[in-house]
C-alpha positions as CSV (number, residue, x, y, z in Angstrom):
1,M,8.0,-13.1,-35.1
2,A,6.6,-12.0,-31.7
3,S,4.1,-13.6,-29.5
4,T,2.4,-11.7,-26.6
5,L,2.9,-11.2,-22.9
6,S,-0.3,-13.2,-22.4
7,G,1.4,-16.3,-23.8
8,S,1.2,-19.8,-22.3
9,P,1.9,-20.3,-18.6
10,Y,5.4,-21.4,-17.8
11,A,5.1,-22.4,-14.1
12,P,2.0,-23.7,-12.2
13,A,2.7,-22.4,-8.7
14,P,3.8,-19.4,-6.7
15,L,7.5,-19.2,-5.7
16,S,7.8,-20.0,-2.0
17,A,11.6,-19.6,-2.1
18,L,12.6,-16.0,-2.0
19,P,14.9,-14.5,-4.6
20,T,18.2,-12.9,-3.8
21,A,18.3,-9.2,-3.3
22,D,20.1,-8.9,-6.7
23,I,17.3,-10.7,-8.5
24,A,14.5,-8.9,-6.6
25,V,15.9,-5.4,-7.4
26,T,16.5,-6.4,-11.0
27,H,13.0,-7.8,-11.6
28,T,11.4,-4.7,-9.9
29,L,13.3,-2.3,-12.1
30,L,12.4,-4.4,-15.1
31,N,8.7,-4.3,-14.1
32,C,8.9,-0.5,-14.1
33,L,10.7,-0.3,-17.4
34,L,8.2,-2.6,-19.1
35,R,5.1,-0.8,-17.7
36,E,6.2,2.8,-18.1
37,V,8.8,3.0,-20.8
38,S,9.2,0.1,-23.3
39,A,5.6,-1.3,-23.5
40,P,3.9,2.1,-24.1
41,E,6.4,2.7,-27.0
42,R,5.8,-0.9,-28.4
43,Q,9.4,-1.9,-27.7
44,T,8.7,-5.4,-26.2
45,A,8.2,-8.8,-27.6
46,V,8.0,-12.4,-26.3
47,V,9.9,-15.1,-28.1
48,G,9.3,-18.5,-26.7
49,D,9.4,-18.2,-23.0
50,R,11.6,-15.0,-22.9
51,L,10.7,-11.4,-22.9
52,L,12.7,-9.0,-25.0
53,L,12.7,-5.4,-24.0
54,R,14.4,-2.5,-25.7
55,L,15.2,0.9,-24.2
56,P,14.1,3.0,-27.1
57,R,16.5,5.9,-26.7
58,R,19.6,4.0,-25.7
59,G,19.1,1.1,-28.1
60,V,19.9,-1.4,-25.3
61,L,18.2,-4.7,-25.7
62,L,17.4,-6.8,-22.6
63,R,16.1,-10.3,-22.2
64,V,14.6,-12.3,-19.3
65,A,13.0,-15.6,-18.9
66,L,9.2,-15.7,-18.1
67,R,7.6,-18.1,-15.7
68,R,4.1,-17.0,-16.6
69,G,2.5,-14.6,-19.0
70,S,-0.2,-12.0,-18.2
71,L,-3.3,-10.7,-19.9
72,L,-2.5,-7.3,-18.3
73,G,1.0,-7.2,-19.7
74,S,2.6,-7.7,-16.2
75,P,4.3,-11.1,-16.5
76,R,6.3,-13.0,-13.9
77,F,10.0,-13.2,-14.4
78,T,12.5,-15.8,-13.4
79,G,16.3,-15.8,-13.3
80,P,18.8,-13.0,-14.3
81,V,18.5,-10.3,-16.9
82,T,20.8,-10.4,-19.9
83,E,21.9,-7.7,-22.3
84,Q,22.7,-8.2,-25.9
85,R,26.3,-7.3,-26.7
86,V,26.5,-4.6,-29.2
87,D,29.6,-6.1,-30.8
88,G,28.0,-9.6,-30.9
89,D,26.3,-11.6,-33.6
90,G,22.7,-11.3,-32.1
91,D,23.0,-14.5,-30.0
92,D,25.6,-13.1,-27.7
93,W,24.0,-12.2,-24.4
94,T,25.7,-11.1,-21.1
95,E,24.2,-11.4,-17.7
96,I,23.9,-8.0,-16.0
97,D,23.4,-7.1,-12.3
98,W,21.0,-4.7,-10.7
99,S,23.5,-1.8,-10.7
100,R,24.1,-2.0,-14.4
101,L,20.4,-2.2,-15.1
102,A,19.8,0.9,-12.8
103,A,22.5,2.8,-14.8
104,H,20.6,1.9,-18.1
105,V,17.4,3.2,-16.5
106,R,19.1,6.4,-15.5
107,D,20.5,7.0,-18.9
108,E,17.2,6.2,-20.7
109,L,15.2,8.5,-18.5
110,S,17.7,11.3,-18.8
111,L,17.2,11.2,-22.6
112,R,13.5,10.7,-22.3
113,T,12.8,13.6,-19.9
114,G,15.7,16.0,-20.7
115,V,16.5,16.3,-17.0
116,D,18.9,14.4,-14.7
117,N,18.3,12.9,-11.3
118,D,21.5,12.8,-9.2
119,E,19.9,10.7,-6.4
120,F,18.3,7.9,-8.5
121,L,21.2,5.5,-8.4
122,D,21.7,6.0,-4.6
123,Q,18.0,5.4,-4.1
124,V,18.2,2.1,-6.0
125,A,21.3,1.1,-4.0
126,A,19.4,1.9,-0.8
127,S,16.5,-0.3,-2.1
128,H,19.1,-3.1,-2.6
129,R,20.4,-2.7,0.9
130,G,16.9,-2.7,2.3
131,A,15.9,-5.8,0.4
132,A,19.1,-7.6,1.4
133,A,18.6,-6.7,5.1
134,A,14.9,-7.8,5.0
135,L,15.9,-11.1,3.4
136,A,18.5,-11.7,6.0
137,L,15.9,-11.1,8.7
138,T,13.3,-13.4,7.2
139,G,12.7,-16.7,9.0
140,P,10.3,-19.6,8.4
141,D,6.6,-18.8,8.8
142,S,4.2,-20.7,11.1
143,G,1.8,-22.3,8.6
144,P,-1.6,-21.2,7.3
145,V,-3.7,-18.7,9.3
146,A,-7.0,-20.5,8.7
147,G,-8.4,-23.8,7.7
148,G,-8.5,-27.1,9.3
149,G,-7.4,-26.1,12.8
150,P,-9.1,-25.5,16.1
151,R,-11.3,-22.4,16.5
152,R,-9.2,-19.4,17.0
153,G,-9.4,-16.9,19.9
154,P,-8.8,-13.2,19.8
155,D,-5.1,-13.6,20.7
156,D,-4.6,-16.1,17.8
157,R,-6.4,-13.8,15.4
158,L,-4.4,-10.8,16.4
159,A,-1.1,-12.7,16.1
160,A,-2.1,-13.9,12.6
161,Y,-3.0,-10.3,11.6
162,L,0.2,-8.8,12.9
163,T,2.2,-11.6,11.1
164,S,0.6,-10.6,7.8
165,E,1.5,-6.9,8.4
166,Q,5.1,-7.9,9.0
167,S,5.5,-10.4,6.1
168,L,6.2,-8.0,3.2
169,V,9.8,-8.7,2.6
170,L,10.3,-7.1,-0.8
171,G,7.6,-4.5,-1.1
172,H,5.8,-3.0,-4.2
173,R,6.9,-4.8,-7.4
174,F,6.0,-1.8,-9.5
175,H,8.0,0.8,-7.5
176,P,11.6,1.4,-8.5
177,T,12.9,1.7,-4.9
178,P,10.9,-0.5,-2.5
179,K,12.5,-0.9,0.9
180,A,14.7,2.1,0.4
181,H,15.1,4.3,3.4
182,S,17.4,7.0,4.7
183,G,17.6,5.6,8.3
184,D,20.5,4.1,10.1
185,P,20.3,0.3,9.4
186,V,20.6,-0.6,13.1
187,R,17.8,1.7,14.0
188,W,15.7,0.4,11.1
189,A,16.1,-3.2,12.2
190,A,14.9,-2.2,15.7
191,Y,11.7,-0.7,14.3
192,A,11.0,-2.4,10.9
193,P,8.0,-4.7,10.4
194,E,10.0,-7.2,8.3
195,A,12.3,-7.6,11.3
196,G,9.3,-8.7,13.4
197,A,9.9,-5.7,15.6
198,S,7.9,-4.6,18.7
199,F,8.9,-1.9,21.0
200,P,7.6,0.4,23.7
201,L,6.6,4.0,22.8
202,R,8.3,7.0,24.5
203,M,5.8,8.6,26.8
204,L,5.7,12.3,27.2
205,A,3.4,14.4,29.4
206,V,2.6,17.8,28.0
207,R,1.0,20.7,29.9
208,E,-2.6,20.9,28.8
209,E,-2.3,24.4,27.4
210,L,0.5,23.3,25.1
211,V,-1.5,20.3,23.6
212,A,-2.7,20.7,20.0
213,Q,-5.6,18.4,19.5
214,E,-8.8,17.9,17.4
215,C,-11.4,15.2,18.0
216,A,-14.4,14.1,15.9
217,D,-16.2,12.8,19.0
218,P,-15.7,13.2,22.8
219,D,-13.9,10.0,23.4
220,A,-11.8,10.0,20.2
221,A,-8.5,10.6,22.1
222,E,-9.1,7.9,24.7
223,P,-6.7,5.4,23.1
224,L,-3.9,7.9,23.8
225,D,-4.9,8.7,27.4
226,R,-5.2,5.0,28.4
227,L,-1.6,4.3,27.5
228,H,0.1,5.8,30.6
229,P,-0.9,7.9,33.6
230,V,0.3,11.6,33.8
231,P,0.3,14.2,36.5
232,D,-2.5,16.6,37.0
233,G,-2.5,19.4,34.5
234,Y,-0.8,17.3,31.8
235,R,-1.9,15.2,28.9
236,L,-0.2,12.2,27.5
237,L,1.6,12.4,24.2
238,P,3.1,9.1,23.1
239,A,6.1,9.4,20.6
240,H,7.7,6.9,18.3
241,P,11.0,6.2,20.1
242,W,13.0,6.7,16.9
243,Q,11.3,10.0,16.2
244,Y,12.0,11.1,19.8
245,E,15.6,10.4,19.2
246,L,15.6,12.2,15.9
247,L,14.0,15.3,17.5
248,G,15.8,15.1,20.8
249,A,18.3,17.9,20.2
250,H,15.6,20.4,18.9
251,P,16.1,23.6,21.0
252,G,12.4,24.1,21.5
253,L,12.0,20.6,22.9
254,R,15.0,20.9,25.1
255,A,13.7,24.2,26.5
256,A,10.3,22.7,27.1
257,L,11.8,19.8,29.0
258,D,13.9,22.2,31.1
259,R,10.8,24.3,31.9
260,R,8.9,21.1,32.7
261,D,6.3,22.0,30.1
262,V,7.1,18.6,28.8
263,L,7.9,15.6,31.0
264,D,9.8,12.6,29.7
265,L,8.2,9.7,31.4
266,G,10.4,7.1,29.6
267,P,9.4,4.0,27.7
268,G,5.8,2.7,28.0
269,R,4.9,-0.5,29.8
270,T,3.4,-2.4,26.8
271,P,5.1,-2.9,23.4
272,V,3.4,-1.9,20.2
273,T,3.8,-3.5,16.8
274,P,4.6,-1.7,13.6
275,T,2.4,-2.4,10.6
276,A,3.6,-2.5,7.0
277,S,3.7,1.3,6.8
278,V,6.5,1.3,9.5
279,R,5.3,4.4,11.3
280,T,1.8,3.2,12.1
281,V,1.7,0.9,15.0
282,H,-1.0,-1.4,16.6
283,T,-1.6,-1.3,20.3
284,G,-3.9,-3.3,22.5
285,T,-5.9,-6.5,22.0
286,L,-8.9,-7.5,20.0
287,R,-11.2,-7.8,23.1
288,T,-14.1,-5.4,23.2
289,G,-14.0,-2.9,26.1
290,T,-16.7,-0.9,27.8
291,V,-19.4,1.4,26.6
292,R,-19.3,5.1,27.6
293,T,-21.5,8.0,26.5
294,G,-23.0,6.0,23.7
295,T,-19.6,5.3,22.1
296,A,-18.3,1.7,22.0
297,L,-14.7,1.8,23.3
298,T,-12.5,-1.0,22.1
299,S,-9.3,-2.4,23.5
300,D,-7.1,-1.9,20.4
301,A,-6.2,1.1,18.2
302,F,-3.7,2.2,15.5
303,L,-1.5,5.2,16.1
304,K,0.0,6.9,13.0
305,F,3.2,8.7,14.0
306,S,5.5,11.1,12.2
307,L,8.9,9.7,11.4
308,N,11.6,11.9,9.9
309,V,12.9,9.1,7.8
310,R,12.7,9.0,4.0
311,I,11.0,5.7,3.0
312,T,10.8,5.1,-0.7
313,N,9.8,8.6,-2.0
314,C,8.8,10.6,1.0
315,L,9.8,11.9,4.4
316,R,7.1,10.2,6.6
317,K,5.8,12.9,8.7
318,N,2.3,14.1,9.4
319,A,2.0,17.6,7.9
320,S,-0.3,19.9,9.9
321,Y,-2.9,19.8,7.1
322,E,-2.9,16.0,7.3
323,L,-3.5,16.1,11.0
324,S,-6.5,18.3,10.7
325,G,-7.6,16.7,7.4
326,A,-7.9,13.2,9.0
327,V,-10.3,14.5,11.7
328,A,-12.2,16.6,9.2
329,L,-12.7,13.7,6.9
330,T,-13.8,11.5,9.8
331,R,-16.4,14.1,10.8
332,L,-17.6,15.0,7.3
333,L,-17.9,11.4,6.0
334,A,-19.5,9.9,9.0
335,P,-23.0,9.7,7.4
336,A,-21.5,8.3,4.1
337,F,-19.4,5.7,5.9
338,A,-22.5,4.7,8.0
339,E,-24.6,4.3,4.9
340,L,-22.0,2.2,3.1
341,A,-21.7,0.0,6.2
342,V,-25.4,-0.7,6.3
343,R,-25.7,-1.1,2.5
344,F,-22.6,-3.4,2.3
345,P,-22.6,-5.3,5.6
346,G,-19.2,-6.8,4.9
347,T,-17.5,-3.4,4.6
348,A,-16.2,-0.9,7.1
349,V,-13.8,2.1,7.0
350,L,-11.3,2.6,9.9
351,R,-11.9,6.2,10.9
352,E,-9.2,8.6,12.1
353,P,-11.2,10.6,14.7
354,A,-8.4,12.4,16.6
355,Y,-4.9,13.7,16.5
356,R,-2.7,15.1,19.3
357,S,0.6,17.0,19.2
358,L,2.9,19.5,20.9
359,A,2.3,23.2,20.4
360,V,5.4,24.9,21.8
361,A,6.0,28.4,20.5
362,G,8.8,29.0,18.1
363,P,10.7,32.3,17.5
364,D,7.7,33.8,15.8
365,E,5.5,33.0,18.8
366,R,3.4,30.5,16.7
367,P,3.6,26.7,17.3
368,D,6.9,25.5,16.1
369,P,6.0,23.5,12.9
370,A,8.9,21.0,13.4
371,L,7.6,20.0,16.7
372,L,3.9,20.3,15.8
373,E,4.3,18.0,12.8
374,G,7.1,15.9,14.2
375,F,5.2,14.9,17.3
376,G,1.8,14.7,15.6
377,V,0.1,11.4,16.1
378,I,-3.2,10.4,14.4
379,V,-5.6,7.9,16.2
380,R,-7.1,5.4,13.9
381,D,-9.9,3.0,14.8
382,G,-8.9,-0.4,16.1
383,L,-10.0,-3.7,14.6
384,A,-12.3,-4.8,17.5
385,R,-14.7,-1.9,16.8
386,H,-15.5,-3.3,13.3
387,L,-14.3,-6.9,13.1
388,R,-17.0,-9.6,12.6
389,P,-16.9,-12.4,15.2
390,G,-14.9,-15.4,14.2
391,T,-12.9,-13.6,11.4
392,T,-9.2,-13.1,11.1
393,P,-8.0,-9.8,9.5
394,L,-5.1,-10.1,7.0
395,L,-3.2,-7.4,5.1
396,A,-4.3,-7.7,1.5
397,A,-0.8,-7.1,0.3
398,A,0.4,-10.2,2.2
399,V,-2.4,-12.3,0.7
400,A,-1.4,-11.1,-2.8
401,D,2.4,-11.2,-2.6
402,E,4.3,-12.5,-5.6
403,Y,6.2,-14.8,-3.2
404,A,4.5,-17.0,-0.6
405,T,6.4,-15.4,2.2
406,G,3.9,-15.7,5.0
407,P,1.0,-17.8,6.3
408,A,-1.5,-15.2,5.0
409,H,-0.6,-15.8,1.4
410,V,-3.5,-16.9,-0.8
411,S,-1.7,-20.2,-1.6
412,R,-2.0,-21.0,2.1
413,L,-5.6,-19.9,2.4
414,L,-6.5,-22.1,-0.5
415,A,-4.1,-24.9,0.3
416,G,-5.3,-28.0,-1.6
417,A,-8.2,-26.2,-3.3
418,G,-8.9,-26.9,-6.9
419,P,-9.7,-24.4,-9.7
420,E,-13.5,-24.2,-9.0
421,D,-12.8,-23.5,-5.3
422,A,-10.4,-20.8,-6.2
423,L,-13.0,-19.2,-8.5
424,R,-15.6,-19.3,-5.8
425,W,-13.1,-17.7,-3.3
426,W,-12.3,-15.0,-5.8
427,T,-16.0,-14.2,-6.6
428,R,-16.8,-14.0,-2.9
429,Y,-13.8,-11.6,-2.4
430,L,-14.7,-9.4,-5.3
431,R,-18.3,-8.9,-4.1
432,L,-16.9,-7.6,-0.8
433,L,-14.3,-5.4,-2.3
434,V,-15.7,-3.8,-5.5
435,P,-19.2,-2.5,-4.8
436,P,-18.5,-0.3,-1.8
437,V,-15.6,1.4,-3.6
438,L,-17.8,2.1,-6.6
439,A,-20.7,3.3,-4.4
440,A,-18.4,5.6,-2.5
441,Y,-17.3,7.3,-5.8
442,F,-20.6,7.4,-7.7
443,D,-23.1,7.9,-4.8
444,H,-21.0,9.9,-2.3
445,G,-18.3,11.6,-4.3
446,I,-15.6,9.9,-2.2
447,V,-12.3,8.6,-3.8
448,L,-11.2,5.7,-1.6
449,E,-7.7,4.4,-2.1
450,P,-8.1,0.6,-1.9
451,H,-4.6,-0.4,-2.8
452,L,-3.2,-3.5,-1.3
453,Q,-1.6,-1.9,1.8
454,N,-4.9,0.0,2.5
455,V,-7.2,-3.0,2.7
456,L,-7.6,-5.7,5.3
457,L,-9.2,-9.0,4.1
458,C,-11.0,-10.7,7.0
459,V,-11.4,-14.5,6.5
460,D,-13.4,-17.1,8.4
461,D,-11.8,-20.2,9.9
462,D,-11.9,-21.9,6.5
463,G,-9.9,-19.1,4.9
464,R,-12.9,-17.7,3.0
465,P,-13.4,-13.9,2.6
466,A,-16.0,-12.6,5.1
467,Q,-15.3,-8.9,5.4
468,V,-13.2,-6.1,4.0
469,L,-11.8,-3.1,6.0
470,F,-10.5,0.0,4.3
471,R,-8.0,2.2,6.1
472,D,-5.7,5.3,5.8
473,L,-7.7,8.5,5.2
474,E,-4.5,10.2,3.9
475,G,-5.3,8.7,0.5
476,T,-9.1,9.4,0.7
477,K,-10.2,12.4,-1.3
478,L,-13.4,14.2,-2.1
479,L,-14.9,15.3,-5.5
480,P,-15.4,19.1,-5.1
481,G,-19.0,19.1,-6.6
482,P,-20.8,17.0,-4.0
483,H,-18.8,18.4,-1.2
484,T,-18.5,22.1,-2.1
485,E,-20.2,23.4,1.1
486,A,-18.3,21.1,3.4
487,L,-15.0,22.1,1.9
488,R,-15.8,25.8,2.2
489,S,-16.1,25.2,6.0
490,L,-12.4,24.1,6.2
491,P,-9.3,26.2,6.1
492,P,-8.0,26.4,2.5
493,E,-4.7,24.7,3.4
494,V,-6.8,21.7,4.7
495,A,-9.5,21.6,2.1
496,G,-7.1,21.8,-1.0
497,P,-5.3,18.5,-0.3
498,L,-8.5,16.7,0.4
499,T,-9.8,17.0,-3.2
500,Y,-9.4,15.4,-6.6
501,D,-11.2,16.5,-9.8
502,A,-13.6,13.8,-11.2
503,R,-11.1,12.5,-13.8
504,R,-8.1,12.2,-11.5
505,G,-10.3,10.8,-8.9
506,W,-11.6,8.1,-11.2
507,D,-8.1,7.2,-12.4
508,R,-7.1,6.8,-8.8
509,V,-10.0,4.6,-8.0
510,V,-9.5,2.4,-11.1
511,Y,-5.7,2.2,-10.5
512,C,-6.0,1.3,-6.8
513,L,-9.0,-1.0,-7.2
514,V,-8.3,-2.8,-10.4
515,V,-4.6,-2.5,-11.3
516,N,-2.9,-2.3,-7.9
517,H,-5.3,-4.5,-6.0
518,A,-7.5,-6.9,-8.0
519,A,-5.0,-7.6,-10.7
520,E,-2.2,-8.4,-8.2
521,L,-4.4,-10.8,-6.2
522,L,-5.6,-12.2,-9.5
523,A,-2.0,-12.8,-10.5
524,A,-1.3,-14.7,-7.2
525,L,-4.4,-16.9,-7.9
526,A,-3.2,-17.4,-11.5
527,D,0.2,-18.6,-10.2
528,L,-1.8,-21.4,-8.4
529,H,-4.0,-22.2,-11.4
530,P,-2.5,-20.6,-14.6
531,S,-5.4,-21.8,-16.8
532,L,-7.8,-19.7,-14.8
533,E,-6.4,-16.3,-15.6
534,R,-9.0,-15.5,-18.2
535,A,-11.8,-16.8,-16.0
536,L,-10.5,-14.7,-13.1
537,W,-10.7,-11.5,-15.2
538,E,-14.2,-12.6,-16.3
539,R,-15.3,-12.8,-12.7
540,L,-14.0,-9.3,-12.1
541,R,-15.8,-8.1,-15.2
542,G,-19.0,-9.8,-13.9
543,T,-18.8,-8.1,-10.6
544,L,-18.4,-4.7,-12.3
545,Q,-21.4,-5.6,-14.5
546,E,-23.5,-6.6,-11.6
547,Y,-23.0,-3.2,-10.0
548,A,-23.6,-1.4,-13.3
549,H,-26.9,-3.2,-13.9
550,E,-28.1,-2.4,-10.4
551,H,-27.1,1.3,-10.5
552,G,-27.7,2.6,-14.0
553,C,-24.3,1.9,-15.5
554,P,-22.6,5.4,-15.0
555,P,-20.7,6.5,-18.1
556,R,-17.2,6.1,-16.5
557,L,-18.1,2.5,-15.5
558,R,-19.4,1.9,-19.0
559,T,-16.0,2.9,-20.4
560,L,-14.3,0.6,-18.0
561,L,-16.5,-2.4,-19.1
562,A,-15.9,-1.4,-22.7
563,G,-12.2,-2.2,-22.2
564,V,-10.6,1.2,-22.3
565,P,-6.9,1.0,-21.3
566,L,-6.4,0.9,-17.5
567,P,-4.5,3.6,-15.6
568,A,-1.4,2.5,-13.8
569,K,0.5,5.0,-11.6
570,A,3.9,5.8,-13.1
571,N,6.0,5.2,-10.0
572,L,9.3,5.1,-11.9
573,L,8.6,8.4,-13.7
574,A,7.3,10.1,-10.6
575,R,10.4,9.0,-8.7
576,W,12.7,10.2,-11.5
577,E,10.9,13.6,-11.7
578,R,10.6,13.8,-7.9
579,S,6.8,14.4,-8.1
580,A,4.4,14.4,-5.2
581,D,2.3,11.3,-5.1
582,R,-0.9,13.2,-5.9
583,D,0.8,14.7,-9.0
584,A,1.9,11.3,-10.4
585,E,0.9,10.6,-14.0
586,Y,-0.7,7.4,-15.2
587,V,0.4,5.1,-18.1
588,R,-2.3,3.0,-19.8
589,L,-2.3,-0.7,-19.8
590,P,-4.2,-3.1,-22.2
591,S,-7.5,-4.0,-20.4
592,P,-8.6,-7.7,-20.2
593,L,-12.1,-6.4,-19.2
594,A,-13.4,-5.8,-22.7
595,D,-14.9,-9.2,-23.5
596,S,-14.1,-12.8,-22.9
597,D,-13.1,-13.5,-26.5
598,A,-10.6,-10.7,-27.1
599,D,-6.9,-11.3,-26.4
600,S,-6.0,-8.0,-24.8
601,G,-2.3,-8.8,-24.5
602,T,-1.5,-8.2,-28.1
603,S,-0.9,-4.5,-27.6
604,A,2.4,-5.4,-26.0
605,D,3.8,-6.7,-29.3
606,A,6.5,-4.9,-31.2
607,E,7.8,-5.5,-34.6
608,W,11.6,-5.0,-34.6
609,S,14.5,-7.2,-35.2
610,T,16.3,-8.9,-32.3
611,R,19.6,-8.4,-34.1
């Protein structure tokens, strides 16, 4: 009686109109249930244009309309979710809201895991508040970022880039609590990217002997020093203004201010712009600066601050091992990143060559960890250092969003393009994205984390892919074998978090590259041209095959091409079990990569009565 999740398309275009917060939260929870609970236990079916989904331990039967199927088993939903009445006749369905669905999820996971989570419903409620606030702040966008207009200058390209960073209204569609945060809503609106925020940093001057700092090269901390002048004997330490407020009453900070070990210089002169990660900001322009001691200094940079606010799962602060780890990775991987840049000219990795913080002694005479980590700021390469002339960088997550919420969306880049143009665009993008990630893993033992928020797609003035930039070394890991000696040179507390074993590293690469990134951008393209979905997967397979043929087809890549199930990070189960991100498990999805004739969506079928 059941068809598959890869059934006929139900709508030919992306949704430009945003959903309500109620619908957005409901669909996101349903995405997680489908991927992590019901589909793996074969408790789903498609009847006509509706998905039926059973919670196996509660016996609850849910139904939602589909606007498009999916070969990966990740369809697009439309409209409300309904629940079959237990005292009905099988055709009696009642619409349910996000809070009732969240309660169903809580009860199902309690039975599945044998443990309770007393914060889950509050987290979902926070996600709903965050989505509602983001939707209320969303205004009309300014049209496409490329194509058909006059040649763009650096200021135009920077504005387009920052708009893409700030256009993610609803967040990760396979995370149970996107947009959830523990911060005060008024403060959040002042600093959140979706609010279009920009603000000055709080400038502190710290006595040189109380500065904690590591640099991978002599000028690595220059983006900090140029922000504001300081008196002799001091070094500048910029702080996120919200973080400064959160730590303002700390006794160690108050004492340091009273002793003039730390000077509060007030707000900076130039506003910075938060990126999609909230706590990472962009500062400066895209104009190239001077050259000093052989190192090209550019006029923009990213600064990654600590922020003692829980966003989705985690308190967003830079742990001490992460501060040192960023610089250690930049230093250790410099030869590998240089080789990849030469071998793949359309590729670059944004380094993190410095950090700076405050080392004020605590009661035990060692640097107070709350201040060391709380004021730790990581310097990340700016765009001008790597950006090809004439290209506009865009956040990949904005290009691939389910809803066409901003001018960087792929529907705007391909405005008016037919199916063949879309396929050419896709092939060009894949050849920039895929090979360097595979080469990093197989040739250098490096696990990049190319999920949608860690990749910038740089397009030419016609909206065509021209370059890919990878960022955020926090997610970059090393395979112990090729890097044994280098890891031994680091303190154990720094080296340990920098590693994955080969299997976990491969799962992470495939999840980020294929499931989180390629499949989601593919879905956005399939929204434009539903009949292309199979061809889009074939182009991805073809790109993987090209790399395999040129590099001996390593066994792990061979299994991927053979169509083994694809790993997808179990965000719902990790949230429920309160696991660290690196300890998250993976569920397996039916792979459309096996061959062009197989219908890989059939594993989503289930044979059970709808009554």
